[in-house]
DSSP file (Angstrom, degrees, kcal/mol; ACC not computed):
  #  RESIDUE AA STRUCTURE BP1 BP2  ACC     N-H-->O    O-->H-N    N-H-->O    O-->H-N    TCO  KAPPA ALPHA  PHI   PSI    X-CA   Y-CA   Z-CA
    1    1 A M     >        0   0    0      0, 0.0     4,-1.9     0, 0.0     5,-0.1   0.000 360.0 360.0 360.0 -36.5  -45.4 -112.1  173.7
    2    2 A L  H  >  +     0   0    0      1,-0.2     4,-2.1     2,-0.2     5,-0.1   0.913 360.0  50.8 -62.3 -42.8  -47.2 -109.5  171.7
    3    3 A R  H  > S+     0   0    0      1,-0.2     4,-2.1     2,-0.2    -1,-0.2   0.898 108.7  51.4 -63.4 -39.5  -50.6 -111.1  172.3
    4    4 A L  H  > S+     0   0    0      1,-0.2     4,-2.2     2,-0.2    -1,-0.2   0.873 108.6  51.8 -66.3 -35.6  -50.0 -111.2  176.0
    5    5 A T  H  X S+     0   0    0     -4,-1.9     4,-2.2     2,-0.2    -1,-0.2   0.886 106.8  53.6 -64.9 -39.0  -49.1 -107.5  175.9
    6    6 A E  H  X S+     0   0    0     -4,-2.1     4,-1.8     2,-0.2    -2,-0.2   0.900 108.5  49.6 -62.3 -41.3  -52.4 -106.8  174.1
    7    7 A V  H  X S+     0   0    0     -4,-2.1     4,-1.9     1,-0.2    -2,-0.2   0.922 109.4  52.0 -62.5 -43.8  -54.3 -108.6  176.9
    8    8 A A  H  X S+     0   0    0     -4,-2.2     4,-1.0     1,-0.2    -2,-0.2   0.889 107.4  52.3 -60.9 -38.9  -52.4 -106.6  179.5
    9    9 A L  H  < S+     0   0    0     -4,-2.2     3,-0.3     1,-0.2    -1,-0.2   0.877 106.8  53.0 -65.9 -37.1  -53.4 -103.4  177.7
   10   10 A L  H >< S+     0   0    0     -4,-1.8     3,-1.3     1,-0.2    -1,-0.2   0.897 108.0  51.4 -61.2 -39.4  -57.1 -104.4  177.7
   11   11 A C  H 3< S+     0   0    0     -4,-1.9    -1,-0.2     1,-0.3    -2,-0.2   0.725 106.6  54.9 -70.3 -21.8  -56.8 -105.0  181.4
   12   12 A A  T 3< S+     0   0    0     -4,-1.0    -1,-0.3    -3,-0.3    -2,-0.2   0.208  75.0 144.1 -98.8  15.1  -55.4 -101.5  181.9
   13   13 A A    <   -     0   0    0     -3,-1.3     6,-0.1     1,-0.1     5,-0.1  -0.264  54.6-130.8 -55.4 140.1  -58.2  -99.6  180.2
   14   14 A V  S    S+     0   0    0      1,-0.1    -1,-0.1     4,-0.1     3,-0.1   0.899  95.2  63.0 -61.6 -42.8  -58.9  -96.3  181.8
   15   15 A E  S >  S-     0   0    0      1,-0.2     3,-2.1     2,-0.0     4,-0.4  -0.758  78.7-147.1 -88.7 119.7  -62.7  -97.0  182.0
   16   16 A P  G >  S+     0   0    0      0, 0.0     3,-1.5     0, 0.0    -1,-0.2   0.829  96.1  60.2 -55.4 -34.5  -63.4 -100.0  184.2
   17   17 A D  G 3  S+     0   0    0      1,-0.3    -3,-0.0    -3,-0.1    -2,-0.0   0.602  99.6  57.9 -72.6  -8.2  -66.4 -101.0  182.1
   18   18 A R  G <  S+     0   0    0     -3,-2.1    -1,-0.3    -5,-0.1    -4,-0.1   0.479  86.1  98.8 -95.5  -5.0  -64.1 -101.4  179.1
   19   19 A R  S <  S-     0   0    0     -3,-1.5    -8,-0.2    -4,-0.4    -9,-0.1  -0.600  80.7-110.6 -81.7 142.4  -61.9 -103.9  180.9
   20   20 A P        -     0   0    0      0, 0.0     2,-0.1     0, 0.0    -1,-0.1  -0.289  34.4-102.0 -69.4 158.4  -62.5 -107.6  180.1
   21   21 A K    >>  -     0   0    0      1,-0.1     4,-2.2     4,-0.0     3,-0.5  -0.428  32.4-110.7 -74.6 156.0  -63.9 -109.9  182.8
   22   22 A V  H 3> S+     0   0    0      1,-0.3     4,-2.6     2,-0.2     5,-0.2   0.895 118.6  53.9 -56.8 -42.9  -61.5 -112.3  184.6
   23   23 A Q  H 3> S+     0   0    0      1,-0.2     4,-2.0     2,-0.2    -1,-0.3   0.848 109.0  50.0 -63.3 -32.1  -62.9 -115.4  182.9
   24   24 A D  H <> S+     0   0    0     -3,-0.5     4,-2.5     2,-0.2    -1,-0.2   0.887 109.7  50.5 -70.1 -38.9  -62.4 -113.7  179.5
   25   25 A I  H  X S+     0   0    0     -4,-2.2     4,-2.6     2,-0.2    -2,-0.2   0.927 110.3  49.8 -62.7 -45.3  -58.8 -112.9  180.4
   26   26 A V  H  X S+     0   0    0     -4,-2.6     4,-2.5     1,-0.2    -2,-0.2   0.923 111.1  49.6 -59.3 -45.7  -58.2 -116.5  181.5
   27   27 A R  H  X S+     0   0    0     -4,-2.0     4,-2.4     2,-0.2    -1,-0.2   0.919 110.8  49.4 -59.2 -45.4  -59.6 -117.7  178.2
   28   28 A M  H  X S+     0   0    0     -4,-2.5     4,-2.2     1,-0.2    -2,-0.2   0.925 112.6  47.2 -61.1 -45.7  -57.4 -115.4  176.2
   29   29 A I  H  X S+     0   0    0     -4,-2.6     4,-2.7     1,-0.2    -1,-0.2   0.887 111.1  51.5 -65.0 -39.5  -54.3 -116.4  178.1
   30   30 A E  H  X S+     0   0    0     -4,-2.5     4,-2.2     2,-0.2    -1,-0.2   0.900 110.2  49.7 -62.5 -41.0  -55.2 -120.1  177.7
   31   31 A E  H  X>S+     0   0    0     -4,-2.4     5,-2.1     2,-0.2     4,-0.9   0.893 111.3  48.7 -65.5 -39.3  -55.6 -119.6  173.9
   32   32 A I  H ><5S+     0   0    0     -4,-2.2     3,-0.7     2,-0.2    -2,-0.2   0.944 112.3  48.3 -63.7 -47.1  -52.3 -117.8  173.7
   33   33 A A  H 3<5S+     0   0    0     -4,-2.7    -2,-0.2     1,-0.3    -1,-0.2   0.854 113.1  47.8 -62.5 -35.7  -50.6 -120.6  175.7
   34   34 A A  H 3<5S-     0   0    0     -4,-2.2    -1,-0.3    -5,-0.2    -2,-0.2   0.628 109.5-123.8 -81.2 -13.3  -52.2 -123.3  173.5
   35   35 A G  T <<5S+     0   0    0     -4,-0.9    -3,-0.2    -3,-0.7    -2,-0.1   0.742  73.7 126.5  78.1  23.1  -51.2 -121.5  170.3
   36   36 A T      < +     0   0    0     -5,-2.1     2,-0.4    -6,-0.2    -4,-0.2   0.336  37.2 106.9 -95.7   7.3  -54.8 -121.3  169.1
   37   37 A V  S    S-     0   0    0     -6,-0.6     2,-0.1    -5,-0.1   -34,-0.0  -0.711  75.5-117.3 -86.8 133.9  -54.9 -117.6  168.5
   38   38 A D        +     0   0    0     -2,-0.4    -2,-0.1     3,-0.0    -1,-0.1  -0.404  66.9  88.9 -67.2 145.4  -54.8 -116.5  164.9
   39   39 A G  S    S-     0   0    0     -2,-0.1     2,-0.0     0, 0.0    -2,-0.0  -0.870  79.0 -35.8 152.1 179.0  -51.8 -114.5  163.9
   40   40 A P        -     0   0    0      0, 0.0     3,-0.1     0, 0.0     0, 0.0  -0.339  62.7-111.6 -66.7 145.7  -48.2 -114.8  162.6
   41   41 A E        -     0   0    0      1,-0.1     3,-0.1    -2,-0.0     5,-0.1  -0.515  37.2-102.7 -74.0 143.3  -46.2 -117.8  163.7
   42   42 A P    >   -     0   0    0      0, 0.0     3,-1.7     0, 0.0    -1,-0.1  -0.326  50.5 -85.4 -62.1 150.5  -43.3 -117.0  166.0
   43   43 A A  T 3  S+     0   0    0      1,-0.3     0, 0.0     2,-0.1     0, 0.0  -0.279 116.1  23.5 -57.3 139.1  -39.9 -117.1  164.3
   44   44 A G  T 3  S+     0   0    0     -3,-0.1    -1,-0.3     1,-0.0    -3,-0.0   0.473  97.1  97.4  84.0   2.3  -38.4 -120.6  164.3
   45   45 A Q    <         0   0    0     -3,-1.7    -2,-0.1     1,-0.2    -1,-0.0   0.208 360.0 360.0-105.4  13.5  -41.8 -122.3  164.6
   46   46 A H              0   0    0     -5,-0.1    -1,-0.2    -4,-0.1    -3,-0.1   0.480 360.0 360.0 -77.1 360.0  -42.3 -123.0  160.9
């Protein structure tokens, strides 16, 4: 959930040129859904 919130914050950047492209957003969300993003494992997933 934290990673998805981080993506949302990128999309809400004040300056439009600092926002990611749609294809990049899709890729990030797909990586989150697939669990291929580096980071701590969610509780209970060990």
